[in-house]
C-alpha positions in Angstrom: 10.7 -5.5 1.1 14.1 -7.4 0.8 14.1 -11.1 1.0 16.1 -12.6 3.8 16.9 -16.1 5.0 14.1 -16.2 7.4 10.7 -17.6 6.8 8.8 -14.4 7.1 9.1 -10.9 5.9 9.5 -8.7 8.9 8.2 -5.1 8.7 10.7 -2.3 9.6 9.8 -0.5 12.7 10.7 3.3 12.3 10.2 6.1 9.8 8.1 9.2 9.8 4.7 10.8 8.3 4.4 14.0 6.7 1.2 14.8 8.6 2.4 14.8 11.9 3.4 13.2 15.0 2.0 10.1 16.8 3.0 7.3 19.2 3.4 3.6 18.5 0.8 1.8 20.5 2.8 -1.3 20.8 5.9 -1.3 22.8 9.0 -1.8 20.7 10.5 -4.3 22.6 7.6 -6.5 23.0 6.1 -7.1 19.7 7.6 -7.3 16.2 5.2 -6.3 13.3 5.3 -9.1 10.4 3.9 -8.9 7.1 2.4 -12.3 6.4 4.0 -13.5 3.3 5.9 -16.7 3.0 9.3 -17.0 1.3 10.6 -20.5 0.2 12.9 -22.2 -2.2 11.2 -23.6 -5.3 9.9 -26.9 -4.6 6.5 -28.7 -5.1 4.2 -28.0 -2.0 3.6 -31.0 0.3 0.7 -31.7 1.0 -20.0 -17.3 17.3 -22.4 -14.9 17.1 -23.3 -12.6 14.5 -23.8 -8.8 15.3 -27.3 -7.5 16.2 -28.8 -5.0 13.6 -31.8 -2.9 14.2 -34.4 -3.3 11.4 -38.1 -2.6 11.2 -38.8 -6.2 10.5 -37.4 -9.6 11.1 -36.2 -11.5 8.2 -34.9 -14.9 9.1 -33.3 -15.3 5.7 -31.3 -12.0 5.8 -27.7 -12.2 6.3 -28.1 -10.1 9.6 -30.4 -12.9 11.3 -27.7 -15.6 10.6 -26.5 -17.2 14.0 -23.1 -18.3 12.4 -20.7 -17.4 9.6 -21.7 -19.7 7.1 -23.2 -17.1 4.7 -20.3 -14.8 4.8 -17.9 -17.8 4.5 -19.9 -19.3 1.3 -20.0 -15.9 -0.4 -16.2 -15.1 0.0 -14.0 -18.1 -0.1 -14.1 -18.4 -3.9 -13.2 -14.9 -4.3 -9.9 -15.2 -2.5 -6.8 -16.5 -4.5 -3.6 -18.0 -3.6 -0.6 -15.9 -5.1 2.9 -17.5 -5.8 5.6 -15.1 -7.0 8.9 -16.1 -8.3 12.2 -14.3 -8.2 15.3 -14.8 -10.2 18.2 -14.3 -7.7 20.8 -14.7 -10.4 20.4 -11.1 -11.3 20.4 -10.0 -7.6 23.6 -11.6 -6.6 22.4 -11.7 -2.9 25.4 -13.4 -1.2 23.5 -14.3 1.9 21.0 -16.5 -0.2 23.8 -17.7 -2.4 25.8 -19.1 0.7 22.8 -21.0 2.0 20.6 -21.6 -1.0 22.7 -21.5 -4.2 21.9 -19.3 -7.0 18.5 -20.7 -8.2 15.1 -18.9 -8.2 13.3 -18.2 -5.0 9.2 -18.3 -4.5 7.2 -16.4 -2.1 3.4 -16.9 -1.5 0.3 -14.8 -0.4 -3.2 -14.1 -1.1 -5.3 -11.8 -3.1 -8.9 -10.7 -3.4 -10.9 -10.9 -6.9 -12.5 -7.5 -7.3 -14.3 -8.0 -10.8 -15.5 -10.7 -12.9 -12.9 -10.0 -15.6 -9.8 -10.8 -13.3 -8.8 -7.7 -11.4 -7.2 -8.9 -8.1 -6.2 -6.8 -5.0 -3.3 -7.8 -2.9 -0.3 -6.5 -0.9 2.5 -4.6 -2.5 4.9 -6.7 -0.4 3.4 -9.9 -1.7 4.4 -9.1 -5.6 7.2 -6.4 -5.0 10.2 -7.3 -7.3 8.5 -10.5 -8.6 9.8 -11.6 -12.0 6.6 -13.8 -12.2 3.1 -13.7 -10.6 1.0 -16.8 -10.6 -2.6 -17.0 -9.1 -4.5 -20.2 -8.0 -8.3 -20.0 -7.6 -9.9 -21.8 -5.0 -10.9 -24.6 -7.5 -7.0 -24.9 -8.1 -7.2 -23.5 -11.6 -3.8 -21.4 -12.0 -3.2 -18.5 -14.3 -0.3 -16.1 -14.7 -1.0 -12.7 -13.7 0.1 -9.1 -15.0 1.0 -6.5 -12.6 -1.2 -3.3 -13.2 0.1 -1.2 -10.6 1.3 -1.0 -6.9 1.3 1.5 -4.1 4.1 1.2 -1.5 2.5 4.2 0.5 -0.6 1.7 1.5 1.0 -1.6 0.9 -1.5 -2.3 -1.8 -1.0 -3.6 -5.5 -3.3 -4.4 -8.4 -2.9 -7.5 -10.7 -4.9 -9.0 -13.3 -5.5 -12.5 -14.8 -7.1 -13.2 -18.1 -10.4 -14.7 -17.4 -14.3 -14.0 -17.5 -17.0 -14.7 -15.2 -15.0 -15.1 -11.9 -16.6 -15.1 -8.4 -15.8 -11.5 -7.0 -16.4 -10.1 -3.6 -18.9 -7.3 -2.5 -17.2 -4.1 -1.2 -18.2 -3.0 2.1 -17.6 0.4 3.7 -14.8 0.5 6.2 -16.0 3.7 7.9 -18.9 1.8 9.1 -16.9 -0.8 10.7 -17.4 -0.7 14.7 -15.1 -1.9 17.3 -16.4 -5.1 18.7 -17.8 -6.2 15.4 -17.4 -9.7 14.2 -15.1 -10.2 11.1 -13.5 -12.9 9.1 -10.2 -13.4 7.7 -10.1 -15.2 4.5 -6.7 -16.2 2.8 -4.5 -19.0 1.9 -2.1 -19.7 4.8 0.3 -22.6 4.7 -0.4 -23.0 1.1 -4.0 -24.5 1.9 -7.1 -23.7 -0.3 -9.1 -20.7 1.2 -9.3 -20.8 4.9 -11.6 -18.8 7.2 -11.0 -17.6 10.8 -13.2 -15.4 12.9 -12.4 -12.6 15.4 -13.7 -9.1 16.3 -12.4 -5.5 15.4 -10.1 -4.5 18.3 -9.3 -1.0 17.2 -9.4 1.2 14.2 -7.0 3.8 12.8 -3.9 2.0 14.0 -0.5 3.2 13.0 2.1 0.7 13.6 4.9 2.4 11.8 5.3 -0.6 9.3 5.4 1.1 5.9 8.8 2.9 5.1 8.8 6.6 4.7 10.9 7.4 1.6 10.9 10.8 -0.1 13.3 9.9 -2.6 10.5 7.5 -4.1 7.8 10.0 -3.2 6.5 7.4 -0.7 4.6 9.1 2.1 2.9 6.1 4.1 -0.7 6.0 5.0 -1.3 3.8 7.7 -4.7 3.5 9.2 -5.1 -0.2 10.1 -8.1 -2.2 11.2 -6.8 -4.0 14.2 -8.6 -7.5 14.8 -8.1 -10.7 16.7 -9.1 -12.9 13.8 -6.3 -15.5 13.3 -3.8 -14.4 10.6 -0.9 -16.7 9.6 1.9 -16.7 6.9 0.4 -16.6 3.6 -2.5 -14.6 4.6 -1.1 -11.2 3.2 -3.5 -9.8 0.7 -6.4 -11.8 1.7 -9.7 -10.5 2.8 -11.2 -9.2 6.1 -15.0 -9.4 5.7 -18.0 -8.7 7.9 -20.8 -11.0 8.7 -22.6 -9.9 5.6 -19.8 -11.2 3.4 -18.7 -7.6 2.4 -14.9 -6.9 1.9 -13.9 -4.3 4.7 -10.0 -4.7 4.6 -7.0 -6.3 3.1 -5.1 -8.4 5.7 -1.5 -7.0 5.8 0.4 -7.8 9.0 0.4 -9.4 12.3 2.1 -8.5 15.7 4.2 -11.4 17.0 7.2 -12.4 18.8 7.6 -15.5 16.9 6.4 -14.8 13.3 3.2 -16.8 14.0 -0.2 -15.5 14.9 -0.1 -14.1 18.6 -3.4 -12.1 18.9 -3.0 -9.1 16.7 -3.6 -8.7 13.0 -4.0 -5.7 10.9 -5.8 -4.9 7.6 -5.8 -1.9 5.2 -9.5 -0.4 5.3 -11.5 -1.4 2.0 -12.1 2.5 1.5 -8.4 3.1 0.9 -8.3 0.1 -1.3 -11.1 1.2 -3.5 -9.5 4.4 -4.2 -6.0 2.9 -4.8 -7.3 0.2 -7.0 -9.6 2.6 -9.0 -6.7 5.0 -9.6 -4.4 2.2 -10.7 -6.9 1.0 -13.1 -7.7 4.3 -14.7 -4.3 6.1 -14.5 -1.6 3.4 -13.8 -0.5 5.4 -10.8 -2.2 6.6 -7.4 -3.7 10.2 -7.6 -2.4 11.2 -4.0 -4.3 14.1 -2.4 -2.5 16.5 0.2 -4.3 18.6 2.5 -1.0 20.7 3.4 -1.0 20.6 7.1 1.4 19.2 9.8 -0.9 18.0 12.9 -0.1 16.6 16.3 -2.6 14.5 18.4 -4.1 16.2 21.5 -3.1 14.9 24.9 -4.0 16.5 28.3 -0.7 18.3 28.5 -1.4 19.9 25.2 -4.9 20.8 26.0 -3.9 22.2 29.1 -1.2 24.3 27.6 -3.4 25.5 24.7 -6.4 25.9 27.1 -8.6 23.6 24.9 -11.9 22.6 26.2 -11.5 18.7 25.6 -9.1 16.4 23.7 -11.3 16.2 20.5 -9.7 16.6 17.1 -5.9 17.0 15.9 -3.9 20.3 16.5 -2.5 22.1 13.4 0.9 23.0 14.5 2.1 24.1 10.8 0.5 25.1 7.5 2.2 24.3 4.2 2.6 27.6 2.2 0.7 27.3 -1.1 -1.3 24.2 0.1 -4.8 23.4 0.1 -5.5 24.2 3.8 -3.8 27.6 3.6 -6.0 28.6 0.6 -9.1 27.4 2.5 -8.2 29.8 5.5 -7.0 27.1 8.0 -4.4 28.4 10.2 -1.8 27.2 12.7 -3.4 26.7 16.0 -6.6 25.6 14.6 -8.0 22.1 15.6 -9.5 19.6 12.9 -12.5 17.8 14.4 -14.1 16.3 11.2 -13.4 15.5 7.7 -16.8 15.4 5.9 -18.9 13.8 8.6 -16.3 11.5 10.0 -14.7 12.6 13.4 -10.9 13.0 13.5 -8.9 12.3 16.6 -5.8 10.9 15.5 -3.2 11.4 12.7 -4.1 8.0 11.0 -7.9 8.7 10.9 -6.9 12.0 9.0 -4.4 10.2 6.6 -7.2 7.5 6.0 -9.9 10.1 5.1 -7.7 12.4 3.0 -6.3 9.2 1.5 -9.7 8.5 -0.3 -9.7 11.5 -2.4 -7.9 12.7 -5.3 -6.4 16.2 -6.2 -9.0 18.8 -7.2 -11.7 17.0 -4.8 -13.5 19.4 -2.6 -13.9 18.3 0.9 -15.5 19.9 4.2 -13.3 20.2 6.9 -14.5 21.1 10.4 -12.2 23.2 12.6 -12.6 24.3 16.3 -11.5 27.8 16.9 -12.1 29.5 20.3 -14.5 27.0 21.3 -16.6 27.4 18.0 -16.7 25.0 15.2 -16.3 26.4 11.6 -16.9 24.2 8.3 -14.2 24.9 5.7 -14.4 23.9 2.0 -11.1 22.6 1.0 -9.9 21.8 -2.4 -7.2 19.1 -2.2 -4.0 19.4 -4.3 -1.5 17.0 -5.8 2.2 16.8 -4.8 3.1 19.6 -7.3 0.7 22.0 -5.4 -2.0 22.1 -8.1 -5.4 20.3 -8.8 -4.4 18.4 -11.8 -4.4 14.6 -12.2 -0.7 13.4 -12.1 0.1 11.6 -15.3 1.8 8.2 -15.2 5.3 8.6 -15.7 6.1 5.0 -17.1 4.0 4.2 -20.2 4.9 1.3 -22.3 8.5 2.1 -22.6 9.0 2.3 -18.7 6.9 -0.7 -18.3 9.3 -2.5 -20.5 12.0 -1.1 -18.5 10.4 -1.9 -15.2 11.4 1.4 -13.6 9.9 4.6 -12.1 12.2 7.5 -12.6 12.6 11.2 -12.0 15.0 13.9 -13.1 18.2 14.3 -11.0 18.2 17.1 -8.6 20.4 20.2 -9.0 22.2 18.9 -5.8 22.9 15.5 -7.2 24.0 17.1 -10.4 26.4 19.5 -8.6 27.9 16.7 -6.3 28.4 14.2 -9.3 29.6 16.9 -11.8 27.0 16.1 -14.4 24.7 18.3 -16.5 21.7 16.3 -16.5 20.2 12.6 -16.1 17.3 10.8 -14.8 17.5 9.0 -11.7 16.0 5.4 -11.1 13.9 5.5 -7.9 12.1 2.2 -8.0 12.9 -1.0 -10.1 10.6 -4.0 -10.8 10.9 -6.9 -13.2 12.3 -5.5 -16.5 15.0 -4.7 -18.7 17.0 -2.6 -16.7 17.0 -5.0 -13.5 17.9 -8.0 -15.9 20.9 -6.0 -17.0 22.1 -5.5 -13.6 21.3 -1.9 -13.0 20.4 -1.0 -9.5 18.2 1.7 -7.9 19.7 5.1 -7.4 21.6 4.9 -10.7 21.3 8.2 -12.8 21.0 7.5 -16.6 23.0 10.2 -18.3 23.1 8.8 -22.0 21.2 6.3 -24.0 23.1 5.2 -27.2 25.4 8.3 -26.9 22.5 10.8 -26.7 22.2 12.9 -23.6 19.2 12.2 -21.3 17.5 15.0 -19.3 14.0 14.0 -18.7 11.9 10.9 -18.7 10.3 12.0 -21.8 13.7 12.0 -23.5 13.9 8.0 -22.6 10.4 7.4 -23.9 11.4 9.2 -27.2 14.6 7.4 -27.6 13.3 4.0 -27.0 9.6 4.0 -28.3 9.3 1.6 -31.0 12.9 0.8 -31.1 14.5 -2.6 -31.7 17.9 -4.0 -31.3 20.8 -3.1 -29.0 20.4 -0.4 -26.2 23.6 1.0 -24.4 22.9 2.8 -21.2 25.5 5.1 -19.5 25.4 6.8 -16.0 26.5 7.1 -12.6 25.6 5.9 -9.0 25.2 8.3 -6.0 28.6 7.2 -4.8 30.4 8.4 -7.9 30.7 5.0 -9.6 30.1 5.0 -13.4 28.1 2.3 -15.1 27.7 1.1 -18.6 24.9 -1.5 -19.4 23.7 -3.2 -22.4 20.4 -5.1 -23.4 18.3 -5.7 -26.4 14.7 -4.5 -27.4 
């Protein structure tokens, strides 16, 4: 997310999803979706009723019997951290910031949730994106420099790590079991305070608010299925915890709907079941193993139901099948209606995205379809972006981590337009050698130290274990050639 002169990061409304069409539930001219991360200049900071659960006996000491939120608060506040990110604007040369603030560093703040006693922390991607330095402060004010493990723009999640043992961590819940009307707490660090707790109820599930940007060049296909709550969420809450009355994490607070940039009644959290999958992939593979079912779907309204002579509005309508995809191989066809993934009912595009987003390529799932008023269960083996069931290897490795880039080979169309025979395109930049040298996203590397580059493997081979100077040659999409040097 690009930094601007305003106090908050405003989410971009618009974009598209590969799975199908949907309607934005908020009127575009009445609300603004705001990601609750605070941006500031470098300076020293200035200083209900619990749900009823049916049980076979009554235990006055159980969390369910509590008449307030003290149990949930006590077990979670120490597991929520304050995150400060620092950005070196001297390399970005943003004229807007230079005019108003000069060319010094800039800071932004957010929150994070400790997942393990050895220092793994979940937060939002927009909290740490493009940061040159990430600092974590615990609830007892101890501070640590954090390392970025990985990030996922498609879900706005990221995983960072601090070097410490015996940290308080939060128990993970099951977001599929969250009910509309259930009490929840938002725990975060708004306004640079220590952990702060607010309460509200779940207002809706599987909300798509068109916040995350669809970017096929970076292979970013957004998954939006937010839990909507009315728990007060304010600047600095991004990446904080949404917990139930038992103190279990059920979501990562991400955005608010507001006309002013401050809390106005709507807040949104990434479901914890998606977070579990994403963070586990980042720990194990360094990249997210995204599964695809291979369908384009449309939500069913009364007009479509009448047109297709459907019995009811349940499920989502399959209007196109991807050739060679998982659904096609499983015998799902255009005109079928998907009603369940596993045991979870599917009625919206976001709910299908959420369920598929919990799996990896090669996983087998049961998909219930309705055809001619009969329900049929199909076994579907999900596939990766390449159309097979293999785990996708991390492209970065140690060299790419040092460079701070994600890359992919230039397409035939790009090579023809730019009159080059090969090259590797930079599709995403974070803190590293390339950005520090002044290279921008979209640059196609054609040579390193006068040797031609065709694949990312060529770059790894050329730079693995190398020390000394590196000269990079290449070209931008507009035809401008570039030459950059740095040391290893």
